[in-house]
C-alpha positions as CSV (number, residue, x, y, z in Angstrom):
1,X,-3.4,-10.7,-22.4
2,X,-1.6,-14.0,-21.4
3,X,0.5,-14.0,-18.3
4,X,2.1,-17.2,-16.5
5,X,0.2,-19.5,-14.9
6,X,0.2,-18.6,-11.1
7,X,1.9,-20.8,-8.9
8,X,1.4,-19.5,-5.5
9,X,-2.1,-17.9,-4.7
10,X,-2.1,-18.3,-1.0
11,X,-2.6,-14.7,-0.7
12,X,-5.6,-14.0,-2.8
13,X,-7.3,-17.1,-1.0
14,X,-6.7,-15.5,2.2
15,X,-8.3,-12.4,0.7
16,X,-11.3,-14.1,-0.2
17,X,-11.8,-15.6,3.1
18,X,-11.2,-19.0,1.7
19,X,-8.8,-21.9,3.4
20,X,-5.3,-21.6,3.6
21,X,-2.7,-24.4,4.5
22,X,-0.1,-21.4,5.8
23,X,-0.4,-18.0,6.5
24,X,0.5,-15.9,3.5
25,X,3.1,-13.1,3.9
26,X,4.5,-9.8,2.3
27,X,6.1,-7.1,3.5
28,X,5.4,-3.2,3.0
29,X,8.2,-1.2,1.2
30,X,10.0,-4.7,0.7
31,X,11.5,-3.4,-2.3
32,X,14.0,-0.8,-1.0
33,X,16.7,1.0,0.6
34,X,17.4,-1.8,3.1
35,X,19.0,-4.3,0.2
36,X,22.1,-3.7,-1.1
37,X,21.3,-4.6,-4.4
38,X,18.5,-1.9,-4.4
39,X,21.3,0.6,-3.4
40,X,23.6,-0.3,-6.4
41,X,20.5,0.5,-8.6
42,X,19.9,4.1,-6.6
43,X,23.6,4.5,-7.0
44,X,23.2,5.1,-10.7
45,X,19.7,6.6,-10.8
46,X,17.6,8.9,-9.5
47,X,14.4,7.6,-7.3
48,X,11.7,9.1,-9.7
49,X,14.1,7.4,-12.8
50,X,14.0,4.2,-11.3
51,X,9.6,4.2,-10.9
52,X,9.6,6.1,-14.4
53,X,11.6,3.4,-16.2
54,X,9.8,0.0,-16.5
55,X,13.2,-2.2,-16.8
56,X,14.5,-0.3,-13.6
57,X,11.3,-0.8,-11.7
58,X,10.4,-4.2,-12.7
59,X,14.1,-5.3,-11.4
60,X,13.8,-3.3,-7.9
61,X,10.3,-5.1,-7.5
62,X,12.2,-8.7,-7.9
63,X,14.8,-8.1,-6.0
64,X,12.9,-9.2,-2.4
65,X,11.7,-12.2,-4.4
66,X,14.8,-13.3,-5.1
67,X,16.1,-13.0,-1.5
68,X,13.1,-14.6,0.4
69,X,10.0,-16.6,0.5
70,X,7.2,-13.9,-0.1
71,X,3.8,-14.6,-1.0
72,X,3.9,-11.3,-3.0
73,X,5.2,-8.9,-4.8
74,X,4.5,-4.9,-4.8
75,X,5.4,-2.8,-7.7
76,X,8.0,-0.4,-7.1
77,X,6.8,3.0,-7.6
78,X,5.7,5.8,-5.4
79,X,2.1,7.3,-4.2
80,X,3.6,10.7,-5.5
81,X,3.5,10.0,-9.0
82,X,-0.3,11.2,-8.6
83,X,0.5,14.5,-7.8
84,X,2.9,14.6,-10.6
85,X,0.3,13.4,-13.3
86,X,-2.0,16.3,-11.7
87,X,1.2,18.7,-13.1
88,X,3.2,19.1,-9.8
89,X,6.8,18.9,-9.6
90,X,8.0,16.4,-6.8
91,X,11.6,15.8,-6.3
92,X,13.1,13.1,-4.2
93,X,15.8,15.0,-2.0
94,X,18.5,12.8,-0.5
95,X,18.2,12.9,3.2
96,X,15.4,14.6,3.3
97,X,12.4,13.1,1.3
98,X,10.1,14.4,-1.0
99,X,9.9,18.0,-2.0
100,X,7.1,20.1,-3.9
101,X,9.0,23.0,-4.7
102,X,5.6,24.9,-5.8
103,X,3.0,23.2,-3.3
104,X,-0.6,24.2,-2.8
105,X,-1.1,27.2,-1.0
106,X,-4.8,28.8,-1.7
107,X,-7.7,27.1,-2.5
108,X,-7.1,28.8,-6.0
109,X,-4.1,27.0,-6.4
110,X,-6.7,24.0,-7.5
111,X,-6.9,25.5,-10.8
112,X,-3.4,25.6,-11.7
113,X,-3.5,21.5,-11.8
114,X,-3.8,19.7,-14.7
115,X,-7.3,17.9,-14.5
116,X,-8.9,15.8,-15.7
117,X,-5.9,13.5,-16.3
118,X,-5.2,10.7,-18.9
119,X,-3.7,8.4,-16.8
120,X,-2.9,6.3,-19.7
121,X,-0.7,9.0,-20.5
122,X,0.5,10.3,-17.6
123,X,1.3,7.4,-15.9
124,X,1.6,4.5,-18.7
125,X,5.5,3.9,-17.3
126,X,3.7,2.2,-14.1
127,X,1.3,0.5,-16.5
128,X,4.4,-0.9,-18.5
129,X,6.3,-1.8,-15.2
130,X,3.4,-3.4,-13.9
131,X,2.7,-5.9,-17.2
132,X,7.0,-6.4,-17.8
133,X,7.0,-7.4,-14.0
134,X,3.9,-9.7,-13.9
135,X,5.9,-11.8,-17.0
136,X,9.2,-11.1,-15.2
137,X,7.5,-13.2,-12.3
138,X,6.8,-16.0,-14.2
139,X,4.0,-16.9,-12.1
140,X,5.8,-17.3,-8.7
141,X,3.8,-14.9,-6.5
142,X,1.0,-12.5,-7.3
143,X,1.4,-8.6,-8.0
144,X,0.1,-5.8,-5.9
145,X,-0.5,-2.3,-7.5
146,X,-1.5,0.6,-4.9
147,X,-2.0,4.2,-4.7
148,X,-2.0,6.6,-1.7
149,X,-5.1,7.9,-0.6
150,X,-6.9,11.3,-1.3
151,X,-6.2,12.7,2.0
152,X,-2.6,11.8,2.1
153,X,-2.0,13.1,-1.4
154,X,-3.6,16.2,-0.5
155,X,-1.6,16.7,2.7
156,X,1.9,16.4,0.6
157,X,0.2,18.2,-2.0
158,X,-0.2,21.5,0.6
159,X,2.5,20.8,2.7
160,X,5.3,20.8,0.0
161,X,6.8,17.6,2.0
162,X,6.7,15.2,4.9
163,X,5.5,17.3,8.3
164,X,5.1,15.9,11.8
165,X,1.9,18.2,12.3
166,X,0.5,18.4,8.7
167,X,-0.6,21.8,10.1
168,X,-0.9,23.4,6.7
169,X,-3.0,20.5,5.2
170,X,-5.4,20.2,8.2
171,X,-5.7,24.2,8.4
172,X,-7.4,23.4,4.7
173,X,-10.0,21.2,6.5
174,X,-11.2,24.1,9.1
175,X,-10.7,27.0,6.7
176,X,-11.7,25.8,3.3
177,X,-14.0,23.1,3.8
178,X,-15.7,23.2,0.3
179,X,-11.9,23.6,-1.7
180,X,-10.8,20.7,0.3
181,X,-13.5,18.5,-1.3
182,X,-13.0,19.7,-4.3
183,X,-9.8,18.8,-4.4
184,X,-10.2,15.2,-2.5
185,X,-12.7,14.8,-5.4
186,X,-9.9,15.4,-8.2
187,X,-7.3,13.2,-6.6
188,X,-10.2,10.4,-6.1
189,X,-11.1,10.6,-9.6
190,X,-7.4,9.9,-10.5
191,X,-6.8,7.3,-8.0
192,X,-9.6,5.5,-9.6
193,X,-8.7,5.5,-13.1
194,X,-5.1,4.9,-12.1
195,X,-5.8,1.5,-10.0
196,X,-8.1,0.4,-12.7
197,X,-5.5,0.8,-15.2
198,X,-2.7,-1.3,-12.9
199,X,-5.4,-4.1,-13.0
200,X,-5.8,-3.8,-16.7
201,X,-1.7,-3.7,-17.0
202,X,-1.4,-7.1,-14.8
203,X,-2.3,-6.1,-11.0
204,X,-3.8,-9.1,-9.2
205,X,-4.2,-7.0,-5.9
206,X,-4.6,-3.4,-4.7
207,X,-3.9,-1.5,-1.6
208,X,-4.7,2.1,-1.1
209,X,-2.3,3.7,1.3
210,X,-3.8,6.3,3.8
211,X,-0.3,6.7,5.7
212,X,-1.8,10.0,7.0
213,X,-5.0,9.5,8.6
214,X,-3.8,8.9,12.0
215,X,-3.0,12.6,12.5
216,X,-7.1,13.4,12.1
217,X,-9.4,13.4,14.6
218,X,-12.3,10.9,14.4
219,X,-15.1,13.6,13.1
220,X,-12.3,14.9,10.4
221,X,-11.1,11.3,9.4
222,X,-15.1,10.4,9.0
223,X,-15.7,13.5,6.9
224,X,-12.5,13.8,4.8
225,X,-11.3,10.3,4.5
226,X,-14.2,7.7,4.8
227,X,-16.2,9.0,1.9
228,X,-13.1,9.0,-0.3
229,X,-12.1,5.7,0.8
230,X,-15.6,4.1,0.1
231,X,-16.1,6.0,-3.4
232,X,-12.6,4.5,-4.3
233,X,-13.3,0.8,-3.7
234,X,-16.7,1.0,-4.9
235,X,-16.0,2.7,-8.5
236,X,-12.8,0.7,-8.7
237,X,-14.8,-2.3,-8.5
238,X,-18.1,-1.3,-10.7
239,X,-15.4,0.1,-13.4
240,X,-13.4,-3.6,-13.3
241,X,-16.6,-5.3,-13.5
242,X,-17.9,-3.0,-16.3
243,X,-14.7,-3.8,-18.8
244,X,-14.9,-7.4,-18.1
245,X,-11.4,-7.0,-15.7
246,X,-10.7,-9.1,-12.9
247,X,-12.5,-7.4,-9.4
248,X,-9.2,-7.9,-7.7
249,X,-9.0,-7.9,-3.8
250,X,-8.6,-4.4,-2.6
251,X,-7.1,-3.5,0.9
252,X,-7.0,-0.4,2.6
253,X,-4.3,0.5,5.2
254,X,-5.2,3.5,7.6
255,X,-2.1,3.9,9.8
256,X,-3.0,5.5,12.9
257,X,-6.5,5.1,12.6
258,X,-7.9,2.5,15.7
259,X,-10.9,4.2,15.8
260,X,-12.3,3.9,12.4
261,X,-11.6,0.0,12.3
262,X,-15.6,-0.4,12.3
263,X,-16.2,2.1,9.5
264,X,-13.1,1.1,7.5
265,X,-14.2,-2.5,7.5
266,X,-17.5,-1.8,6.2
267,X,-16.4,0.4,3.1
268,X,-16.2,-2.7,0.7
269,X,-12.5,-3.2,1.2
270,X,-11.4,-7.0,0.9
271,X,-8.2,-6.6,3.4
272,X,-8.0,-4.1,6.3
273,X,-4.2,-3.4,7.1
274,X,-3.1,-2.4,10.4
275,X,-0.5,-0.5,12.1
276,X,1.4,-1.8,15.4
277,X,-0.7,-0.2,17.9
278,X,-3.5,-2.1,17.9
279,X,-4.5,-5.1,19.3
280,X,-5.2,-8.0,16.8
281,X,-8.0,-9.3,19.2
282,X,-9.5,-6.0,19.4
283,X,-9.5,-5.6,15.7
284,X,-10.5,-9.0,14.8
285,X,-13.6,-8.3,17.1
286,X,-14.4,-4.7,15.8
287,X,-13.8,-5.7,12.1
288,X,-16.2,-8.4,12.1
289,X,-15.7,-11.5,9.9
290,X,-16.5,-9.6,6.7
291,X,-12.7,-8.6,5.9
292,X,-9.6,-10.3,6.1
293,X,-6.9,-8.5,8.2
294,X,-3.7,-7.6,7.2
295,X,-0.3,-6.8,9.7
296,X,0.7,-5.8,12.3
297,X,4.2,-6.5,14.0
298,X,6.2,-3.4,14.5
299,X,8.6,-2.9,12.1
300,X,11.6,-2.2,14.9
301,X,10.8,-5.6,15.9
302,X,13.2,-6.9,13.1
303,X,15.8,-5.3,14.6
304,X,15.5,-7.7,17.6
305,X,17.2,-11.5,18.0
306,X,15.9,-14.0,15.3
307,X,14.8,-15.8,18.4
308,X,13.0,-12.6,19.5
309,X,11.6,-12.4,16.4
310,X,10.2,-16.0,16.2
311,X,8.5,-15.7,19.5
312,X,6.8,-12.1,18.7
313,X,5.7,-13.5,15.0
314,X,3.9,-16.6,17.1
315,X,2.3,-14.2,19.4
316,X,1.2,-12.3,16.7
317,X,-0.1,-15.6,14.4
318,X,-1.8,-16.7,17.2
319,X,-3.5,-13.5,18.5
320,X,-4.9,-13.1,14.7
321,X,-5.7,-16.7,13.9
322,X,-4.2,-18.4,11.1
323,X,-7.1,-18.1,8.5
324,X,-8.8,-14.7,6.7
325,X,-5.1,-13.0,7.6
326,X,-2.2,-11.9,5.7
327,X,0.8,-11.3,8.1
328,X,2.8,-7.9,7.6
329,X,4.5,-5.6,9.3
330,X,2.5,-2.4,10.8
331,X,4.0,-0.2,8.2
332,X,7.2,-0.1,5.9
333,X,10.2,-1.8,6.7
334,X,12.9,0.6,7.6
335,X,16.2,1.1,5.7
336,X,18.8,0.0,7.9
337,X,17.2,-3.6,8.4
338,X,19.2,-6.4,8.2
339,X,17.9,-8.3,5.5
340,X,18.6,-11.7,7.4
341,X,15.9,-10.5,10.0
342,X,13.4,-9.9,7.2
343,X,14.4,-13.7,6.5
344,X,13.9,-14.7,9.7
345,X,10.3,-12.9,10.2
346,X,9.2,-14.3,6.8
347,X,10.3,-18.0,7.3
348,X,8.8,-17.9,10.7
349,X,5.1,-16.6,9.6
350,X,5.3,-19.8,7.1
351,X,6.8,-22.3,9.6
352,X,4.7,-21.4,12.7
353,X,1.3,-21.0,10.9
354,X,1.8,-24.2,9.8
355,X,2.8,-25.8,12.9
356,X,-0.9,-24.2,14.7
357,X,-3.0,-25.3,11.3
358,X,-1.5,-29.1,11.5
359,X,-2.3,-28.9,15.3
360,X,-5.9,-28.2,14.7
């Protein structure tokens, strides 16, 4: 499959630990609700209709690229397309978020899942969106594909939606240990095939979102997250290599899991995403030099003045260093964010990092 030649490979070089002339930057949830152009599309279409319509998903993916000097695009989709592929109904309710009318309540409910999953059939719309977007980007920046982690997806499938405690899902880990591992393995198998399919479709980087890892104890994380996160990166890279596909850089982002930085850095991921609660110097020391770090400005920092955004960005860059580093927020951008402040952040990363590098 012939794609346009890539003009900006800054983020790929940073991911591989190669020298960069300025720090690359992208923003989690950069395609979405804070942009008026997205709201215009959303007013006409259901959320999952946008996800399942390649032309619409492509358009939304490109919207922030047209506005800002970002160094990567991330395909517009949702981590919950994997539970949908497993046969579960997921709705996106206005003002509430994701909702599962029939969540998993008992271990026997695992039998109701449609498994094994043919991702080329069930998730082909994501692959089609990636291929279309890769062409429409015209080589301007790389395209990132993604999936949710097994634990994060399991928690949604059991809770039936968002929850501040995840008590239903966590109870499975203590009451139904064997069933929990069985479910996590099923999800892992789908995630592996899904990520490989995204690269085959044209994704040039991948990210695994462990969004709910921070609600677990260190012991539970080590038991129910680490093995499956490690399995995913290992199996994806093996399958890519075996099928003569590019072995693209892969990021793991485990929100709230500061205690797991060392073990996460040793799983085989190329990039370790960090939330805003982690001190950059501590993360660099704990992770060592084997992985590129990504993060970690507090998303709420973008509510500050542009001068303050500039100051906080300089502090972040100074603490992380400008090499083997990708600038980002410590979590997804908020829907009430002013796009002008997003631009200020992106531009500050570039200008300040160039200044720091040129001074050396």
